[in-house]
N, C-alpha and C positions, 0 to 999 in steps of 0.2 A: 668757613664755617659749615660749609654741607659737608665736608671730610667726618668734622666733630660730631656734627648731627647723626649722621648716618653710623658713625661709630659705635653712637647710645641706641640709635636704636635700633642697632643688631644685638646688643646685649642683651636691650627690654624685650626683645622679641623670643630669643634666644633662651632667655632665664624662665620666660612666662611659660615656654615651652617644657622646660623642665619643673617649674612648679605643678604645669598640669600633669605631668608625669607621675612627680612624686605625692599629690594628689589623690590621683587613680592608682599607684600604687597603696597607698591608707587605705582606701574605701575599697579595695579587693581583698586584704589583710586576711579576712576568712572563708575568701571565695575557691571552692575545691579546685585545685589543677591550677590554681593562676602561680605564671611565674613573673616572678620581679619582674621591674622594666628599668631601663637606666639611660638617660640621654648620652649620646657622645658630642662632645662639642667640635670644632676645627676653625683654625686662623682662616679668616677668609685672606684672599689675594692681596699681597699689599701694594701699595701706588710708590714706584720707583723714580729715586731724584737724583740731583748729583749729590746728593749728601748721606745717601743712603736709600731703602725700604721703610715708607711711612707706612704704619699697621691701616686697614679697612676694618678691623671688627671683627668678629667673631660668626661664623654660621654651626647650626644644628648640621652633624655630618648624619649620624644614624641615631632611630632608637631601637635601643637592642633587646632583647628578650636573654634574662640569666638562664639559662638552663644548660644540664651537662645532659649528653646524650647517654653516656654510662650511667651515670647516677639514677635517669628514667629507664633504663632497662632493668637495672638492677631492683629498685622499686616493683617494676612490675613481674619479676620474677619472685621475688619474696611475698608480693602479693599473690601469687597464684600457687607459693609452697603454702600460704595460712590459710587461702580460702579452701586449699582442700583438707588438710589439717582438721581446722574448725570445722568442716562437713560431718568429715571422717566421726568426730571426735561427739562432737555432736547426737548422730544416730545410733553411735556405740553406746555412748551412757544411758541413753534411752530404751536400750536391748538390756544394758546392763542393771536398770535398776526395775527394770519388769523381770526379769530372770531370778535376783535376787532378793525382791521385795517379801517380806513375808507372807503376805498374804495374797499375792499376784505370782509367787515362784510354785515350784511342785513340791519341795521338802514337806512341807505343811501334810497337805494331800496324802502324800505318800507315806507319813508317819500313821496317819488318823488312820488310814485302811487298813496297815498290819496292824495296828493296835486293837482294832475291833475283831480284825480275825483271831486275835491271840484271845482276848477276852470270849470268844463265841467259842473255840476250841476248850474253854474250863468249861463250858457247860453247853454242850452241844444238841441239847434238846429244846431251850431256849429260846423260843420263838421272837422276843424282845433282841435278843441278843444277836439275833441273824437277820430282824429289818436293820439295825445298828450297821451290821457289815454291808447290806445292799446298802445304804445310805451312804457310807464313806465310799465304796465305790462308784456311786454314782458323782459323789462329789470328786471324784478321782480323776473319774471321766470328763467331764466337767472343767475341770483345771488343765487336764490335757487339752480340750477344746477350745477354751479360752485362750490359754497362751498361743495355740495354731492361729487362732481368731486375730489376737495381736499382732502378732508375724504379718498378716495378711493387711492388714493394718498400715502396720510401718513398712511394709513394700508397697501399699500405694502411695503411702505419703512420700516414699521416696520416689516412685516413677511421676506424682506430680510436680515434686520439686525439679526433677530432670526437666521434664515437660516446659515449665516455667522458664530454666534455668537456658532454654532452648530457645524461648520466645525471646527472653531479652539479651541472648548472644547475638539473635539476628538484628535486633533493633540497631544494637553495639556497632554491628558492621554494616548496615545500611547507613547511621551514621559518619562512622569516619570514612566508607565510599564516599559522602555527599561532601564531606569535612574534604577532604583528598581534591577533587574537582573545584570546591569553592578557593584553597589557596593557590591551586593552578591557576586560575582562572585571576587572579588577584591583582587589580594596578599595581607597578612599580615593582613587581616580583622580580622582573629581567634586571632592574637596578641593584638587587638587594633588599628591596624594603618587603619582609614579609608580615605579611597579616598575623598580628603575633596575637589577637585574641581567638581566631580561630586555631592556630598550632596548639594555642593551650588546651582549647575545648579538645582537638585531637587528642593531643597525648593523653588527657583524662579517661578520655572514650577508652582508648587502648588500655590502661591501668585499669578500669571496669571491666574488660573484657579478659583481663589476665588473671580478674579474680575467679572469674567464670571456668577456665579451661585456659593449659599453658601453648603460650603464641610465640613465635618468633615477628620482628620487625626489622623492616629493611629498607633503608632509606634509597630513594630514586631521584630522578630527573625531575623537576619542577618542584621541589620542596615534599614530594609524595612520599608516600609508605606505604609498602605491599608489605600485608600479613598473612602468614601461613599459621598451620599446625606444628606441632615442636619435630613434626617428622616431614615437614617441608609439604605438604599436602595443602594447597593456594586456599585463603580466606577471603582477601580482600587482595586486587590487582588492579591497580589506579581508583577508577570510578566505578569499579565493578565490582561487586558483592556476592559470593556463594552463601546459599541456607540453609542453617540445619535443622534438621526435622527428626521427629521419634516414629516409632512404629513396634508394636508388635511383634516379639523375637521369634524368629521362624523354627528355631530351635525349642526355645522353651517361651509359649504364649504368655506365661505369666509376666514374664519381663520384659522390657523394653531394650530395644537398639536403635544406634547414633545414626542418622544417614546425612551424607552432604548432597548438596545439588549443585552444580557449577558449571556453567555452559550445556546446560541439556544435561549432562551425566549425572546419575545419582550415584553413590560410592557409598559400601555400607564402613563407617570408619570407628566402630567398638572399640578396638584396639588403639586407636589415635586420640581416644577422650581420656589423655592425662592432666595431671595435676586441677588445680581450679575445684569450685563446689561441686562440677559436674563429677570431674575426676574423684573427688573424695566421695559424695555418690554411689559413683559406681565401683570403685573400692569398697565400701561397706558392703555392697550385697553381694559383690566376689566373693568378700574375706569374713563375715560374719552373720550374715543373715542367710545366704544360701546354707552354710554348712551348720546355723542353729534349726532350721527346718529339719537338716537330713539328722541329726544327732536327734531332737525331740521325736522324729518320726520313728527313729533306732529304737527310743527307748519306750516308746508306747508299743513297737514289737515285740519286745523282750519281755516286758509284763503281760502283755495279751498272750503272748504264747506258751509263758511259762506259766500264768494262772489258767490260762485253758488245758492245757496236757496234766497239771494237776488234778484241776476237779473233775478232768474227762473220766480219769481212771477211779474217782470215787462214788460212793453211793449215796441216795438223798433220803429223806426224811421216810419216803415211799417205796423204797427198795428200786429204785432206778439209778442206771448211771449214769454221771455227772452231765455229761456234756461241756458246750463252751460257755466259761466264764464272762469272757468279754465277744465282742465279733471275731469272726473266724478271720483271722491274716492272709488266708489263703483262697477267700474266697474267690471264685472264678473272676467276676467285677474287679474285684481290686486286684489281681494278677494281674490282669487287664490294662487295669489304669496308669499300672508304674511304669508303663512304654508309653513314650508321646513321638507319635512320628514328626518329621521333620517338615515343613510347610513346605520346603522348598522338594519335597521330593516328587519322583516320576509319577504321573497322575493312573499312569497303566500300573503301578506296586501294588499287589492285590496281598502280601503277605502278613501273616497276623503273628504278634508275638506275645508273650505274660513271662512275669517274674513272678515264681515261686519259691517265699521263704522255706528255706530248709533246714537252718540250725540260727536261730535265732541270737545264742550266744557267742557266734564266728562272724556277725553280719558288722561288716563296716558301713559308717556313716559316710554316703558319697554318692558321687552321681557319674557315670559313664555314658561314652555314646559309643553307639556301637554302627559300625561305616560297612558299606557294602562294595567289593568293586570288581572288575573283571566280567564276566559272566551272570553277578549277580547273588552267584553262593559262597564268592572268598569273602571274609569280614574281619575288620579289625575293632578291638574294645579297647576304650582309651578313656582311661581315666582324666576326667576336664579340669581337676585342678591341676595336677600335674602334666598334662598331656603326654603321658606316657602310654605307651599301649600296653596292656596289662594280657591280654590274649589275642590268639588270632589264629585263622583256620578256614577250612571249606567246611559249608553245608551240605549234607550226605544228598542224593535222588532217590526217592522224595525226600524233600527237606525237613520233614519232620524230626527232631534231634533237638538237645539240650547242650545250652551251650553252660557249663559251671566253674561257680565262683565260690569262694569260701562267704557262706553262709547263705547263698542263692541261687537259683538257676534261673538261665534266661531260657524260656521254653519257644519253639519254633514250632508254629502250630501250623504252618501249611502257607500254601499260596506262594506269589513269586515277585523276587525283589531285582531291582535293577541299579545298575552300577552308579554310585554317586547316593544310594537312599542312605539316609540317615537316622537314628531312633534314639532317644534321649531314654536311658536305664534310670531310674530313680526309686530304690526298692524302699525305702523308707520315707521320701519328700511327705505325702499325705497321710501318712497312717495316724497320726494325732486327731487330724481332723475325722479320718474316719473312723475312728476306735467308739466302740457303742457298748454298753452294760447288755447282754443278753439273757440272765439272770432275772426273774421277774417277782418271783413267789421265794419266802420266806421256807418251806417246804424241798424248794430244787437244789437249797444246797446242799453239795455233796461233801458231807463232812466227815462220813464213816468210810471204810476201807470195804471192798465187796468181797471180799475174801478171809476167810478166816480158818485157822487147825485149830485140831483136835485130836488129844490121843482117846484110844481104847481104851476102856476102864479092865482089860484084862492084861492089859501089859505089865512087864515084871523088870525090866531093865528102868535106869534112872534118866534114860535119853529124853531132853526134853526141845519141842520144836516151838519156834519161835511163831509171830501172828502174820509174817511174809510181808514183803513190799512190792508194791505193783509196778509194774515196769509201761504198760499200754492194756487196750483194751481193743489198739486197732492192730493191724499189719503196716508198721511204716512205709512199705515196700507199695503199697496197694491203698492203703488206707479204709480196706474195708474193714470190719468187727472181726477180730480173733473167733473160731468158733465157739470156745465154750463160752460166750458175753454175745453170742446172738439170740439168745431166748429172755425175757424181761424175767427179773427177780428171781434167777437162779444160775446156776451154770452148769451150762447146757451137756458137759461132756462129766460131770462130777456126781457124785463125789469122788475126787481121786485118791488111789489108798497106796500108801508108802506101807508095806512091807520087808520085814528085814527076813531073809531066806539062810543065810550060811553065816557059820563063824569060820576065818580062815586063821588058825592057831598062829601057825606060822608068821603071818602078819599081825596079826592082833586087828584084824580090820572083816568088817563083817558086808555080804551083800546085798542089796536089796533091787527092787522094783518097785515103780509106780503104774498102777494100771487106772483107766478110767472106768465107772461104773456100768454107762450103754453098753458095751460090747468087750469088757474086760480087754480091754486093748493095752498092750507094753505101752508105756509113755516113756520110760526111762528106765534104764538099770545101770547100777553104778556100785563102787566100791567105800565103804563108810569108817571113816577112821576116828574113832572117840576122843582120840588127842587132839581135833582139830574142829575149827568150824568148817561144817559142811554144808553143801548150798546145794540144793536139789532145783530144777531145770535152768535152760543158759539165759544169756540176755542176747542171745545171736538170733536174728528173725530168720535164719537162713537154717536154724539146727533142724528143722522139721516137726517132729512130736515135742521136743523136749523144749521147746519156746511155747510157753503158755499164755505171756504176759506179766509172769508175777514169777519171785523165785522167794525162797522159803530156807530159813536156817536151822539147823538143828546141832547139838551139844548134849554129850555126856555118855553113858553104856548102854546100849539098847540090848534086847533078849532076843534070841532066834526066837520068829513067830510074833515079836511086837509090831502093832498097824497104829497107822495115823492116818488120820482124815483131813483133806482138803473141800474145802465146802464154800458155796454161795454166803455171805454172811448174814442171812435174813433174820429181820426182828432187829439187827443192829442200830438201833435209834442212838443208843449212848455214845458209841461207837465213836471215838474224834481222833484215828490216826490220821485220818486226809486232813482233817482241819488243823494241825498239828504243823503238818507237811506243807500245806498251804501258806500260814504264817511265817513258818521259816524261810519261806523263799523270798521274804523281806531284809533276810541279813544272808543268804545265800548268792556265792560267788556265782551271778549267772552272767555276764557280759565280757567282753571280750576276753573270749577264751576261757572264762571261767575264773578272770581274775579282781571284777569287781562287784559289788552288789547294786542293786538300783542307786539307791541312796548316794553311791558313790560315782555312778555314771553321770546322774544330774549334776553333781558337785565336779565333776569334769570340764562341764558343759558350761556352766556358771563360772568356773575358775579360767578355762578359757576367754570368753569374754570377757570376766575383770581384767585377767591379764596385757588383754589388747586394751582395753579401755587405760588403762593407767598408763601402759605405753604411748595412748595416744594424747594423752593429756599431756605428757613430757614433752609429744613431738609438737603439740600445739604451744605450748609457752614457750618454746626454745622458736618456733617459728615467729611467736610475736614478739619475740626480744627481738629476731631479724630484722621483721618489719618496720617496728620500731627504730631501729640504727638506720635503715635504709631510707627512710621516711624524713628523720633528723641530718642524714647527710641532704639529703636532696633541700629539704629546707633551707640548712642552712647555704647554698647556695642559690636557690631558687624563690625562697620563702620571702615574707616582706616583715621586716626589723622595725617594729613601729618606733624605735628611741632614735634606730639611726635616718629613718627617712623622716623624724621631726627634727634631727639634727640637720637633715638637706634641706627642709624647708624655712627653715632659718637663714641656711648660707644660699641658697635661691634668692628668697626674699632679700635678702641683702645685698647681691650683685644687682638683682633686679631695681632697687631703689638706688643703687652707686649709678648705675646706666640711665637712668633717668636723671640724676643729678647730672650727668653729662652733656645730656639734652637743655638742661636749663642753665651749663655755662655757656654752654653752645650758643642759647638762645640769648642772652645777658651779654655775651659779647657782640653780639649781631647788634643789639638794640644801643649798644656804648657807639659803635660802627657809625650806624647810621646817626648819631647824636652830634658825631662831631662833626660830620657834615651838613648840619644846619645852620 
């Protein structure tokens, strides 16, 4: 009877364990990271007799955790991919909505400004129209500054998310290390009895960590795991965890860089932060936000430089030259602000650098790093996006010199440099922030041209002279006012006189000479062909007196002795020539080597971000599909199927009841046996 009772008891106890395990599965059906558990039965060693072996019941050999290491790894990889794409897409969408929005973008402000300028050109003496130009100009400045401020806010938001992500990663690394220790110290581990709930918790922590950054997981002795970055840099070794941190970048203080501290050593791991949310945020900053800053600044410089130049060569209502319409793109403070010394430069370095914009139409949007080597005078200029060396050379002695690039010059003003010194060169990064409206009064708007031409009343020929085209009022090489424009309200060497002195019947051309009035100096002589459009004066500043900062065209047949005068446009308040030229800048191709206008340049920025946003959305959708598939595959193995567990519950309950009935039968037989001896 004892054997029968023992067999029944083993069945009761075994299936009670199975019922408990099934119940635990059911109650944890919605627990994140939970892996379904299963009881493994084995037959107990039987009692051998002459008639054969008689079974002695059942025992629970193990309670195993249904988990597949490959599927867990696949889930981590897909979580890393989706975490990166989700963060990248979220920030790109925000940036795309900002740039493309009718009220938040730049197109509306650009169109309104140039429309106001065109309206003012139709009535250049109207003060209300002039006031509207100033108002729309201020709105344009406000929009540039507003976009730049939004970029800054998004940059700070990305930095905050990075800092929080680092804190979350450190918490997870510490938890994984603690779970490693707890698992290795778990009773029965040597006999193969793993602490199932701790294993589940660790796998879930690993999955959460993979959402933040790409990791590699390696199983080691004692059921522990080692965790490392994708390049092999250790994050968790046994019960020891490394620690992430962020700090201001030595290269660019407005950005963050990642460090990893392990075993008392702190390493810079910027390039190793790939995948996951942190990798997505870092990719957005590098691939979208930085270029957007540069491109917006380049557009601000192009508009400011073009408008400033055209306005400076005009004349206002009070007879003065126009001056800068917007803030000077090449003020000394602004030039020096375009250079950021690396925080790790030698403390003895005294070098001073500045960046001057030389041609806004050729200026590229980008950032470069200037590195010094050798004795501190050899240098390399490296494109930070491509990593290519675009220029290299050696500074002279003394070091004052220029490093010429398309659209800008890096000016070495003096001081000493040391090997290893680095400087971030960013010609356009802060231009939108620095943009200001320089003109405050309606009367100061230079809508007229400061020069005009007239024909002598005694002329006999049919030649006609145009009203001239201004080139500059300053020497492009020195920045000083040209001699003719150094006196307020007049042409200092004027009026200039064009006189036709001789006719050559053989060639059909006329000789002419141009003289100034104060000294009767000959400024230019030449041959005039009445069959062509003839241009007076040169457009090359190196041509001496032939360069006066303006040019005139003449057509028709003059007569010997005919004279034409070029003088200051006194009382030219109704002149709108410069206003029309200012308004035409709205459609003139002044960007990318003369291939785009301002609107097209901004549209290029919007399109670039829009394309990246659409591509990132496709990548995100694909990543979500992969993550869903790997999640479903894991759930098919490790997830709890409530219908299946309900069936097992009935199965184990029936087996429990049957085992109990075996014990009841044994008791009845024992009682019957006792009754037979009474």
